[in-house]
N, C-alpha and C positions, 0 to 999 in steps of 0.2 A: 807396206806395213802401215797399220792404222796410226801408230805413233809417229812415223815419218810424215804421213799425210797431215796429221795435226800440226806438227812442228813447221812444216812447209807453209801451211795456211797462215801461221802467225808471222810470216815474213812478207806477206803480200801487202802492197801499199794501201789497199782499201781497208784491210783489217787493222793495220797499224794506225792509220788515220782515225779510224773509229775509236780505238782505245786512247789515242793521244788527246782527244777532246773531252773525255770523261773526267768529272771532277767530284761528284757527290759520293758520300758514303752510303751504303745500304743501311736500312734500319737496324739490323742486327750488328753491323759494324759500328754504328753510332752508339749503340747500347754498350758494347765492350770498350769503345774509346772512352766513354764517360766513366765506366767502371774503373778503368786503369789510369784515368787522367792524372791523378795526383802522384802516381808512381812513375809515369812516363819520363819525367826529366832525369831520372836516375837509371834509365834502361838503355842498353845497347840492343838495337833492333835489326833484324834481317827481314826484309820484305821480298818474299819469293813470288815469281810470276808477276812482277811489278807492272808489266804491260807498258802503257803510256804514261804512268805516273799518277794514276787516279788517287791512290792512297798516300803517295809521297807528300802531296801538298798539306795533308792533315797531320802526318806523323813526324816528318823530317825536322820541322822547326821546334818540336817539343822534346823529342827523345835526346839522350846524351850523345848517341852515335847512331847513324842511319846508313844502312847499306841496302840498295835495291838490286835484285838480280832477275834475269829472265834468260831462257834458253834461246830467245830470238834476238839476234844482233840488231835487227831493225827496230825492235821495241826499245832496246837500250839506247840506240842512237836517238830515238824520239825523246826519251827521258832526258838525255844529256842536253838536247836542244831546248826542251821545255824548261829545264831548271839550270840553264847555263849561268844565270846570275847568282845561284845559290852555292854557298860553300859548305852547306850543312848536309848534303846528300852525296854519297858515293854510289856509282852504278857500275855493274860488271856483268858480262855475259857468263852465265853459269847455269848448269842443269841441276835441278833439285835432286836428281837421282845420284849425283856425284858432287858432294859439297867439300871435296878434299882440299880445296883452296882455303878452307876455314878450319881453325883448330878446334879441338874438343872444348866444350863448355865455353863457347864464345859469346852467346847471345842470351839476353834476358827475355826477349819477346821475339817470336818468329810468327810472321803472318804469311799465309799462302793465299794470295788475293784471288777473288772472283772465280772460284771453282777451278782454278788452274790445275789442281791435282787430278781432276777428272779427265785429263787428256793424255795420260800415260796408261799403260796396261795395268792389270791387277797386280802382277808380280812387281812391276816397277813402282806401283803405289806403295807397296809394303817397304820397298827400298827407301822411298822418300821418308816414310815415317821413321825408319831406322836412322837415316842421316840427320833428320831434324832432331831426334833425341840426342844424337852424338854431339852436335854443335850447340845445342841448347844447354843452358846452365840448369843444374838441378834446382827445382823450385821455380824455374822460369815458366813462361807461358807459350803455348802453341795455339794459334787461332786460324781456322780455315773454314771454307765453305765447300759443300759438295752437293751434287744433284740427288734429289730424293726420289727413290724408286716408287714410293707411294704417289708422288705427284705424277710420275709417268703413267702409272696405272690409271689414274683419273683421266689423263689426256688420251689414253688408248681405249677408253670405254665410251662407246657411241652414246649410250643412254645418258651419260653425264655431260654431254656436249649440247643438250637441248636446253633452250632458254625461252622465256616469255618474249624476249626480244628476237624477232625473226632474223635481223641482220647478224646479231651475235651468234645465233644458231648456225647461220650460213658460214660465218668465218670459222667457227669451231669445227664444223664438219669438213671444211676444206683443209684445215690444218691436220685433222685426223686422217683424211685421205692421203695427204702427203707423207705423214709420219708412217703410215702403214705401207705406202708405196716404197719408201726407202728402207723399210725393214720387213720385207715380204715374208721372211721365215719366222717372224716373231708373232705370237698370239697373246691375247690378254691372259689366257690361262697359264702360259709359260711365265709371263711377268709375275703373276700372283704366286707362282711356285719358286721364284728366284730370290736369292739374297742380294745379288748384284747382276747387272747386265751392261753390255756396251751396245749403244744404238747410234744411228745417225739421226740426230734431232734437228730442230729448226735453227740451231746455232749457225750463224753466218751462212744462211741459205743451204743448210744440210751438207756442208762440206766437212764437218768434223765428226769424229767418232767419240761419243761422250759416255762416260761411266756413270751409272746410276746405282745407288746403294740404299738399302733399308737402314734407318737410323740404328736399329738394334745391331745390325751387322757392322755398321761403321764403329759403334762403340766397342764391339768385340775386337775389331782390328786395332783399335787404339790401346787396348788393355796391356799389350806387350811392352809398351814404352811410356805410357802416360797414365795419369790418374785424375780423379776429380773432374771428369768431363761434364760440361754443361752444354745442352743443345738449345739453340735459339732459332725461333721461326724467322724466315726471311722477311715476310711481309710486315709482321708486327714488331719484330725485334725483341719479343718477349721470350723468356726462358720457358722451355717445355719441361715441366717439373715432375711429371708422372708417366708411367708406362702407357696409360690410356691416351695421354696427349701425344706421345710419340707415334703411336699406332694410327691415330686419327688424322695427323697432320698431312695435308696434301700440297703444301708449298712445293714449288719446283726445285728449290734447294734449301738446305738448312746450314746453320753455322755451328761450329764446334769449338769450344774453348776448354783447353785442358792444361794441367800442370805437367811439367817435364820431370820424370823420375831422376 
């Protein structure tokens, strides 16, 4: 199963080591961090898919209470080693699809780090949203990133891989060839007609099955449990304020900040 393959990948030493050395916030994460900064000291935070603790170093020392979880025991072990001297962070092995170890209305801020939600099935993705809503406090915040299907369309279109720089064109076309090789049954026309797809992309040498979704579809999925969703561009960290900006954006992933019902 794709989900099992993804989960197994996140236990391998090479991938754990990769995440354990990351430390910087993405531009959109920095935007939201600054937006909420003055309120963070009063917040109880759940950091889902914490990986090697990339976001822990930024949030744990500021929020009132910090819990980082991951479904990979190897990732949690790396976090505990990395932050062994800190008494401000609690780490636990936990799957976002089943947050039953946490009570209802427990957290003011829930972050699902670095596209982690994209490595479960569509059905399980909806379960995650339901669980996040349950453990989140009404009026609290849910913040996560997800791969952008419009970015995948751009990557799948040979015409858009051409550049005035011959080397860049060569690299782009090689990556396109690999992408199509690992997804032989998928065409650009099918992508253009889809609201979401699961593909094998370049993540960790094409070993993962990754969920890509159109921003309009992602906002629709959130409507059942969340409100006031704002979408942020990955590269610039700026809010996408209109429908035309959402449709035109081709970043490989986008960030979503919403209020919990």
